[in-house]
C-alpha positions, 0 to 999 in steps of 0.5 A, a space after each residue: 449527931 453521930 458519935 465518933 467510935 471510940 479508939 481501941 488500945 491494940 498491943 502489937 508484938 514482934 520478935 527481932 534482934 535486940 538493939 533493932 529499930 522496930 515500929 509498926 505502920 499501917 492504915 491507922 497511922 497513915 503508914 508512918 514508920 516513925 509514928 509508933 516505935 516499939 520497945 524491947 523488953 529489956 534487950 530480950 528481942 521481944 518488941 511491943 507497943 500499944 496503939 489507939 486504933 479506930 474500929 474497922 479493918 486495918 492493914 499494917 506491917 512491922 518495920 525492922 531496921 528499915 525492912 517492912 515485914 508482915 506479922 508472923 502471928 497474924 492469920 489474915 493478910 491482903 495483897 498490897 499492890 506492891 507485890 507483897 502482903 500486908 497483915 490485917 487486923 479487925 478492930 471491933 467497935 
């Protein structure tokens, strides 16, 4: 029987105006903008969260006050079929 690959703890970080509502959504959470909210550290505008992500290639975006944004620190991106880009992360097994 094949073992299911272990999830990896991936930290996501983004800067936004203090007091913003920020989350990360992607293929690893079915693009659910409510599932992984990010917290400000404390009122600095530096938001972060840790998400358990399976190995493989995943596309994602940050959602800041309802606006979907690419990760400005991510070097890889992919067209998303909606006329914009998604950020891409490769999680190693």
